[in-house]
LUMKOLBA-884040 format. One record per residue (C-alpha): chain; x, y, z. Coordinates in nm, 2 decimals, m for minus. Layout:
% residues N
<pt chaine="A" c1="X" c2="Y" c3="Z"/>
...
This chain:
% residues 264
<pt chaine="A" c1="1.37" c2="3.64" c3="m0.64"/>
<pt chaine="A" c1="1.21" c2="3.63" c3="m0.98"/>
<pt chaine="A" c1="1.39" c2="3.32" c3="m1.07"/>
<pt chaine="A" c1="1.29" c2="3.15" c3="m0.75"/>
<pt chaine="A" c1="0.93" c2="3.25" c3="m0.82"/>
<pt chaine="A" c1="0.95" c2="3.10" c3="m1.17"/>
<pt chaine="A" c1="1.11" c2="2.78" c3="m1.05"/>
<pt chaine="A" c1="0.85" c2="2.72" c3="m0.78"/>
<pt chaine="A" c1="0.56" c2="2.82" c3="m1.01"/>
<pt chaine="A" c1="0.41" c2="3.04" c3="m0.74"/>
<pt chaine="A" c1="0.36" c2="2.86" c3="m0.40"/>
<pt chaine="A" c1="0.44" c2="2.51" c3="m0.53"/>
<pt chaine="A" c1="0.78" c2="2.37" c3="m0.61"/>
<pt chaine="A" c1="0.66" c2="2.15" c3="m0.89"/>
<pt chaine="A" c1="1.01" c2="2.08" c3="m1.02"/>
<pt chaine="A" c1="1.14" c2="1.97" c3="m0.68"/>
<pt chaine="A" c1="0.84" c2="1.75" c3="m0.60"/>
<pt chaine="A" c1="0.85" c2="1.59" c3="m0.95"/>
<pt chaine="A" c1="1.22" c2="1.52" c3="m0.90"/>
<pt chaine="A" c1="1.16" c2="1.36" c3="m0.56"/>
<pt chaine="A" c1="0.88" c2="1.15" c3="m0.70"/>
<pt chaine="A" c1="1.09" c2="1.04" c3="m1.00"/>
<pt chaine="A" c1="1.38" c2="0.95" c3="m0.77"/>
<pt chaine="A" c1="1.14" c2="0.73" c3="m0.57"/>
<pt chaine="A" c1="1.01" c2="0.56" c3="m0.89"/>
<pt chaine="A" c1="1.37" c2="0.50" c3="m1.01"/>
<pt chaine="A" c1="1.46" c2="0.34" c3="m0.67"/>
<pt chaine="A" c1="1.23" c2="0.05" c3="m0.72"/>
<pt chaine="A" c1="1.25" c2="0.04" c3="m1.10"/>
<pt chaine="A" c1="1.62" c2="m0.02" c3="m1.11"/>
<pt chaine="A" c1="1.58" c2="m0.33" c3="m0.90"/>
<pt chaine="A" c1="1.26" c2="m0.45" c3="m1.06"/>
<pt chaine="A" c1="1.36" c2="m0.82" c3="m1.00"/>
<pt chaine="A" c1="1.31" c2="m0.76" c3="m0.63"/>
<pt chaine="A" c1="1.04" c2="m0.50" c3="m0.63"/>
<pt chaine="A" c1="0.81" c2="m0.61" c3="m0.92"/>
<pt chaine="A" c1="0.90" c2="m0.97" c3="m1.01"/>
<pt chaine="A" c1="0.94" c2="m1.10" c3="m0.66"/>
<pt chaine="A" c1="0.59" c2="m0.99" c3="m0.55"/>
<pt chaine="A" c1="0.44" c2="m1.15" c3="m0.85"/>
<pt chaine="A" c1="0.61" c2="m1.48" c3="m0.77"/>
<pt chaine="A" c1="0.51" c2="m1.46" c3="m0.41"/>
<pt chaine="A" c1="0.15" c2="m1.41" c3="m0.50"/>
<pt chaine="A" c1="0.17" c2="m1.70" c3="m0.74"/>
<pt chaine="A" c1="0.31" c2="m1.92" c3="m0.47"/>
<pt chaine="A" c1="0.03" c2="m1.83" c3="m0.23"/>
<pt chaine="A" c1="m0.23" c2="m1.93" c3="m0.49"/>
<pt chaine="A" c1="m0.04" c2="m2.24" c3="m0.58"/>
<pt chaine="A" c1="m0.01" c2="m2.36" c3="m0.22"/>
<pt chaine="A" c1="m0.38" c2="m2.30" c3="m0.15"/>
<pt chaine="A" c1="m0.48" c2="m2.47" c3="m0.47"/>
<pt chaine="A" c1="m0.27" c2="m2.78" c3="m0.37"/>
<pt chaine="A" c1="m0.39" c2="m2.77" c3="m0.01"/>
<pt chaine="A" c1="m0.76" c2="m2.75" c3="m0.09"/>
<pt chaine="A" c1="m0.78" c2="m2.88" c3="m0.44"/>
<pt chaine="A" c1="m1.13" c2="m2.89" c3="m0.57"/>
<pt chaine="A" c1="m1.28" c2="m2.99" c3="m0.24"/>
<pt chaine="A" c1="m1.33" c2="m2.64" c3="m0.10"/>
<pt chaine="A" c1="m1.68" c2="m2.51" c3="m0.12"/>
<pt chaine="A" c1="m1.75" c2="m2.19" c3="m0.31"/>
<pt chaine="A" c1="m1.72" c2="m1.86" c3="m0.11"/>
<pt chaine="A" c1="m1.94" c2="m1.56" c3="m0.20"/>
<pt chaine="A" c1="m2.07" c2="m1.77" c3="m0.49"/>
<pt chaine="A" c1="m1.73" c2="m1.81" c3="m0.66"/>
<pt chaine="A" c1="m1.46" c2="m2.07" c3="m0.64"/>
<pt chaine="A" c1="m1.22" c2="m2.03" c3="m0.35"/>
<pt chaine="A" c1="m0.92" c2="m1.94" c3="m0.56"/>
<pt chaine="A" c1="m1.13" c2="m1.66" c3="m0.72"/>
<pt chaine="A" c1="m1.22" c2="m1.54" c3="m0.37"/>
<pt chaine="A" c1="m0.86" c2="m1.56" c3="m0.26"/>
<pt chaine="A" c1="m0.69" c2="m1.39" c3="m0.55"/>
<pt chaine="A" c1="m0.81" c2="m1.03" c3="m0.48"/>
<pt chaine="A" c1="m0.70" c2="m1.06" c3="m0.12"/>
<pt chaine="A" c1="m0.36" c2="m1.18" c3="m0.22"/>
<pt chaine="A" c1="m0.34" c2="m0.90" c3="m0.48"/>
<pt chaine="A" c1="m0.42" c2="m0.62" c3="m0.22"/>
<pt chaine="A" c1="m0.21" c2="m0.77" c3="0.05"/>
<pt chaine="A" c1="0.09" c2="m0.77" c3="m0.18"/>
<pt chaine="A" c1="0.02" c2="m0.42" c3="m0.30"/>
<pt chaine="A" c1="0.00" c2="m0.26" c3="0.04"/>
<pt chaine="A" c1="0.31" c2="m0.44" c3="0.17"/>
<pt chaine="A" c1="0.51" c2="m0.31" c3="m0.13"/>
<pt chaine="A" c1="0.37" c2="0.05" c3="m0.08"/>
<pt chaine="A" c1="0.47" c2="0.04" c3="0.28"/>
<pt chaine="A" c1="0.82" c2="m0.10" c3="0.20"/>
<pt chaine="A" c1="0.88" c2="0.17" c3="m0.07"/>
<pt chaine="A" c1="0.84" c2="0.47" c3="0.16"/>
<pt chaine="A" c1="0.97" c2="0.32" c3="0.48"/>
<pt chaine="A" c1="1.29" c2="0.18" c3="0.33"/>
<pt chaine="A" c1="1.37" c2="0.50" c3="0.14"/>
<pt chaine="A" c1="1.34" c2="0.73" c3="0.45"/>
<pt chaine="A" c1="1.50" c2="0.49" c3="0.70"/>
<pt chaine="A" c1="1.80" c2="0.41" c3="0.48"/>
<pt chaine="A" c1="1.85" c2="0.78" c3="0.42"/>
<pt chaine="A" c1="1.84" c2="0.84" c3="0.80"/>
<pt chaine="A" c1="2.08" c2="0.56" c3="0.89"/>
<pt chaine="A" c1="2.32" c2="0.66" c3="0.62"/>
<pt chaine="A" c1="2.30" c2="1.02" c3="0.71"/>
<pt chaine="A" c1="2.20" c2="1.15" c3="0.37"/>
<pt chaine="A" c1="1.84" c2="1.24" c3="0.47"/>
<pt chaine="A" c1="1.97" c2="1.60" c3="0.46"/>
<pt chaine="A" c1="1.97" c2="1.58" c3="0.08"/>
<pt chaine="A" c1="1.59" c2="1.57" c3="0.10"/>
<pt chaine="A" c1="1.55" c2="1.81" c3="0.39"/>
<pt chaine="A" c1="1.77" c2="2.09" c3="0.25"/>
<pt chaine="A" c1="1.60" c2="2.16" c3="m0.09"/>
<pt chaine="A" c1="1.32" c2="2.42" c3="m0.09"/>
<pt chaine="A" c1="1.05" c2="2.16" c3="m0.05"/>
<pt chaine="A" c1="0.75" c2="2.21" c3="0.19"/>
<pt chaine="A" c1="0.62" c2="1.93" c3="0.41"/>
<pt chaine="A" c1="0.33" c2="1.87" c3="0.16"/>
<pt chaine="A" c1="0.57" c2="1.85" c3="m0.14"/>
<pt chaine="A" c1="0.79" c2="1.60" c3="0.04"/>
<pt chaine="A" c1="0.49" c2="1.39" c3="0.15"/>
<pt chaine="A" c1="0.34" c2="1.38" c3="m0.20"/>
<pt chaine="A" c1="0.68" c2="1.31" c3="m0.36"/>
<pt chaine="A" c1="0.73" c2="1.00" c3="m0.14"/>
<pt chaine="A" c1="0.37" c2="0.89" c3="m0.19"/>
<pt chaine="A" c1="0.40" c2="0.91" c3="m0.57"/>
<pt chaine="A" c1="0.67" c2="0.65" c3="m0.57"/>
<pt chaine="A" c1="0.46" c2="0.42" c3="m0.34"/>
<pt chaine="A" c1="0.15" c2="0.46" c3="m0.56"/>
<pt chaine="A" c1="0.34" c2="0.39" c3="m0.89"/>
<pt chaine="A" c1="0.50" c2="0.08" c3="m0.74"/>
<pt chaine="A" c1="0.16" c2="m0.04" c3="m0.61"/>
<pt chaine="A" c1="m0.01" c2="0.01" c3="m0.94"/>
<pt chaine="A" c1="0.27" c2="m0.18" c3="m1.12"/>
<pt chaine="A" c1="0.25" c2="m0.47" c3="m0.88"/>
<pt chaine="A" c1="m0.13" c2="m0.47" c3="m0.89"/>
<pt chaine="A" c1="m0.13" c2="m0.47" c3="m1.27"/>
<pt chaine="A" c1="0.12" c2="m0.76" c3="m1.29"/>
<pt chaine="A" c1="m0.07" c2="m0.97" c3="m1.04"/>
<pt chaine="A" c1="m0.41" c2="m0.89" c3="m1.21"/>
<pt chaine="A" c1="m0.27" c2="m1.00" c3="m1.54"/>
<pt chaine="A" c1="m0.12" c2="m1.32" c3="m1.39"/>
<pt chaine="A" c1="m0.45" c2="m1.40" c3="m1.22"/>
<pt chaine="A" c1="m0.64" c2="m1.33" c3="m1.55"/>
<pt chaine="A" c1="m0.42" c2="m1.56" c3="m1.75"/>
<pt chaine="A" c1="m0.40" c2="m1.85" c3="m1.50"/>
<pt chaine="A" c1="m0.74" c2="m1.84" c3="m1.34"/>
<pt chaine="A" c1="m0.94" c2="m1.66" c3="m1.61"/>
<pt chaine="A" c1="m1.04" c2="m1.41" c3="m1.35"/>
<pt chaine="A" c1="m1.06" c2="m1.05" c3="m1.48"/>
<pt chaine="A" c1="m1.18" c2="m0.75" c3="m1.28"/>
<pt chaine="A" c1="m1.55" c2="m0.70" c3="m1.27"/>
<pt chaine="A" c1="m1.52" c2="m0.33" c3="m1.18"/>
<pt chaine="A" c1="m1.17" c2="m0.24" c3="m1.30"/>
<pt chaine="A" c1="m1.19" c2="0.14" c3="m1.22"/>
<pt chaine="A" c1="m1.31" c2="0.06" c3="m0.87"/>
<pt chaine="A" c1="m1.01" c2="m0.18" c3="m0.83"/>
<pt chaine="A" c1="m0.77" c2="0.09" c3="m0.94"/>
<pt chaine="A" c1="m0.92" c2="0.34" c3="m0.70"/>
<pt chaine="A" c1="m0.89" c2="0.10" c3="m0.41"/>
<pt chaine="A" c1="m0.53" c2="0.02" c3="m0.50"/>
<pt chaine="A" c1="m0.44" c2="0.39" c3="m0.51"/>
<pt chaine="A" c1="m0.61" c2="0.46" c3="m0.18"/>
<pt chaine="A" c1="m0.45" c2="0.15" c3="m0.03"/>
<pt chaine="A" c1="m0.10" c2="0.26" c3="m0.15"/>
<pt chaine="A" c1="m0.16" c2="0.61" c3="m0.01"/>
<pt chaine="A" c1="m0.26" c2="0.46" c3="0.33"/>
<pt chaine="A" c1="0.02" c2="0.22" c3="0.36"/>
<pt chaine="A" c1="0.27" c2="0.45" c3="0.19"/>
<pt chaine="A" c1="0.18" c2="0.72" c3="0.45"/>
<pt chaine="A" c1="0.21" c2="0.46" c3="0.73"/>
<pt chaine="A" c1="0.55" c2="0.37" c3="0.59"/>
<pt chaine="A" c1="0.66" c2="0.74" c3="0.61"/>
<pt chaine="A" c1="0.53" c2="0.77" c3="0.97"/>
<pt chaine="A" c1="0.71" c2="0.44" c3="1.07"/>
<pt chaine="A" c1="1.04" c2="0.55" c3="0.91"/>
<pt chaine="A" c1="1.02" c2="0.90" c3="1.07"/>
<pt chaine="A" c1="0.97" c2="0.74" c3="1.41"/>
<pt chaine="A" c1="1.23" c2="0.46" c3="1.37"/>
<pt chaine="A" c1="1.60" c2="0.53" c3="1.40"/>
<pt chaine="A" c1="1.72" c2="0.18" c3="1.33"/>
<pt chaine="A" c1="1.62" c2="m0.13" c3="1.13"/>
<pt chaine="A" c1="1.53" c2="m0.32" c3="1.44"/>
<pt chaine="A" c1="1.26" c2="m0.07" c3="1.52"/>
<pt chaine="A" c1="1.12" c2="m0.09" c3="1.17"/>
<pt chaine="A" c1="1.12" c2="m0.47" c3="1.18"/>
<pt chaine="A" c1="0.92" c2="m0.45" c3="1.50"/>
<pt chaine="A" c1="0.66" c2="m0.23" c3="1.33"/>
<pt chaine="A" c1="0.64" c2="m0.46" c3="1.03"/>
<pt chaine="A" c1="0.62" c2="m0.78" c3="1.23"/>
<pt chaine="A" c1="0.37" c2="m0.66" c3="1.50"/>
<pt chaine="A" c1="0.16" c2="m0.41" c3="1.31"/>
<pt chaine="A" c1="0.17" c2="m0.43" c3="0.93"/>
<pt chaine="A" c1="0.18" c2="m0.81" c3="0.90"/>
<pt chaine="A" c1="m0.10" c2="m0.88" c3="1.15"/>
<pt chaine="A" c1="m0.32" c2="m0.61" c3="0.99"/>
<pt chaine="A" c1="m0.27" c2="m0.78" c3="0.66"/>
<pt chaine="A" c1="m0.33" c2="m1.14" c3="0.76"/>
<pt chaine="A" c1="m0.62" c2="m1.07" c3="0.99"/>
<pt chaine="A" c1="m0.82" c2="m0.87" c3="0.74"/>
<pt chaine="A" c1="m1.02" c2="m1.13" c3="0.56"/>
<pt chaine="A" c1="m0.75" c2="m1.21" c3="0.30"/>
<pt chaine="A" c1="m0.79" c2="m1.59" c3="0.33"/>
<pt chaine="A" c1="m1.15" c2="m1.61" c3="0.47"/>
<pt chaine="A" c1="m1.48" c2="m1.43" c3="0.46"/>
<pt chaine="A" c1="m1.54" c2="m1.21" c3="0.77"/>
<pt chaine="A" c1="m1.90" c2="m1.34" c3="0.78"/>
<pt chaine="A" c1="m1.78" c2="m1.68" c3="0.91"/>
<pt chaine="A" c1="m1.61" c2="m1.52" c3="1.22"/>
<pt chaine="A" c1="m1.76" c2="m1.52" c3="1.57"/>
<pt chaine="A" c1="m1.94" c2="m1.19" c3="1.66"/>
<pt chaine="A" c1="m1.65" c2="m1.05" c3="1.87"/>
<pt chaine="A" c1="m1.39" c2="m1.11" c3="1.60"/>
<pt chaine="A" c1="m1.63" c2="m1.00" c3="1.33"/>
<pt chaine="A" c1="m1.67" c2="m0.66" c3="1.51"/>
<pt chaine="A" c1="m1.29" c2="m0.63" c3="1.56"/>
<pt chaine="A" c1="m1.23" c2="m0.70" c3="1.20"/>
<pt chaine="A" c1="m1.43" c2="m0.40" c3="1.10"/>
<pt chaine="A" c1="m1.19" c2="m0.18" c3="1.30"/>
<pt chaine="A" c1="m0.91" c2="m0.29" c3="1.08"/>
<pt chaine="A" c1="m0.86" c2="m0.05" c3="0.78"/>
<pt chaine="A" c1="m0.69" c2="m0.32" c3="0.58"/>
<pt chaine="A" c1="m1.02" c2="m0.52" c3="0.59"/>
<pt chaine="A" c1="m1.18" c2="m0.25" c3="0.38"/>
<pt chaine="A" c1="m0.89" c2="m0.25" c3="0.13"/>
<pt chaine="A" c1="m0.92" c2="m0.63" c3="0.09"/>
<pt chaine="A" c1="m1.30" c2="m0.61" c3="0.07"/>
<pt chaine="A" c1="m1.28" c2="m0.33" c3="m0.18"/>
<pt chaine="A" c1="m1.04" c2="m0.52" c3="m0.40"/>
<pt chaine="A" c1="m1.26" c2="m0.82" c3="m0.38"/>
<pt chaine="A" c1="m1.56" c2="m0.62" c3="m0.50"/>
<pt chaine="A" c1="m1.35" c2="m0.48" c3="m0.78"/>
<pt chaine="A" c1="m1.24" c2="m0.83" c3="m0.89"/>
<pt chaine="A" c1="m1.55" c2="m1.05" c3="m0.84"/>
<pt chaine="A" c1="m1.83" c2="m0.80" c3="m0.77"/>
<pt chaine="A" c1="m1.90" c2="m0.93" c3="m0.42"/>
<pt chaine="A" c1="m1.79" c2="m0.80" c3="m0.07"/>
<pt chaine="A" c1="m1.86" c2="m0.85" c3="0.30"/>
<pt chaine="A" c1="m1.93" c2="m0.48" c3="0.37"/>
<pt chaine="A" c1="m2.08" c2="m0.20" c3="0.17"/>
<pt chaine="A" c1="m1.82" c2="m0.09" c3="m0.09"/>
<pt chaine="A" c1="m1.91" c2="0.28" c3="m0.05"/>
<pt chaine="A" c1="m1.89" c2="0.26" c3="0.32"/>
<pt chaine="A" c1="m1.55" c2="0.09" c3="0.30"/>
<pt chaine="A" c1="m1.42" c2="0.35" c3="0.06"/>
<pt chaine="A" c1="m1.53" c2="0.63" c3="0.31"/>
<pt chaine="A" c1="m1.35" c2="0.45" c3="0.60"/>
<pt chaine="A" c1="m1.03" c2="0.41" c3="0.39"/>
<pt chaine="A" c1="m1.04" c2="0.78" c3="0.29"/>
<pt chaine="A" c1="m1.07" c2="0.88" c3="0.66"/>
<pt chaine="A" c1="m0.77" c2="0.67" c3="0.76"/>
<pt chaine="A" c1="m0.57" c2="0.80" c3="0.46"/>
<pt chaine="A" c1="m0.65" c2="1.16" c3="0.57"/>
<pt chaine="A" c1="m0.56" c2="1.09" c3="0.93"/>
<pt chaine="A" c1="m0.22" c2="0.92" c3="0.86"/>
<pt chaine="A" c1="m0.13" c2="1.17" c3="0.59"/>
<pt chaine="A" c1="m0.20" c2="1.46" c3="0.84"/>
<pt chaine="A" c1="0.03" c2="1.29" c3="1.10"/>
<pt chaine="A" c1="0.31" c2="1.25" c3="0.84"/>
<pt chaine="A" c1="0.26" c2="1.61" c3="0.73"/>
<pt chaine="A" c1="0.29" c2="1.74" c3="1.08"/>
<pt chaine="A" c1="0.60" c2="1.53" c3="1.16"/>
<pt chaine="A" c1="0.77" c2="1.64" c3="0.83"/>
<pt chaine="A" c1="0.68" c2="2.01" c3="0.90"/>
<pt chaine="A" c1="0.82" c2="2.00" c3="1.25"/>
<pt chaine="A" c1="1.12" c2="1.78" c3="1.17"/>
<pt chaine="A" c1="1.02" c2="1.53" c3="1.43"/>
<pt chaine="A" c1="1.31" c2="1.27" c3="1.46"/>
<pt chaine="A" c1="1.44" c2="1.39" c3="1.13"/>
<pt chaine="A" c1="1.64" c2="1.70" c3="1.22"/>
<pt chaine="A" c1="1.90" c2="1.61" c3="1.48"/>
């Protein structure tokens, strides 16, 4: 019992949680060409296509050139998609292959499992965000106006979408179900969030609906961090994001604690 108490450092199994987090980081780091380089190339392609499509004929948006307006949205959209993919793929693959028991059997609480998975998603999101920010800075000369705010929004966005990835992977039992969640929930939330346009130009109904989309506040927060301008109040957006993070993390914690669709 003494050894167990020492290993858990009281009520927390720090070693187990750190090991799970490190495993999640190594999962994406060992295939960096797919998890880090590919998102950078995808973001670059988006910017290139829009630059070729609009050229210099597009009017400024929020007082900045359109590509400067677009870059933060592309950055955040890529970040949250990668955070979602990191947790959802890890858990679902383990469930399908039948080795999820390797995560469930160790003396890890639901909170420790949740934080361990989220750590991998957040580290991957920060790496992707850093690479894209550097690429945008070098190619467009656009560097973050409020870098600490941008980092905070990226971390919260990764926590939100990483938690959503955990919830989706717990609920799904096969890849088709996960594909449905990605195609009909994650992708629409990403594309209909003001990534490619300012919400201020939308008709009143769609403007109101956009403000119910949590990803809108992530895109808007990243835009404030990059160019110093936003559609909504940055502080209000941060509060809304924090509420969504708390809600989804609570759901994940409850499902992990009860073993919902995890313990057959």
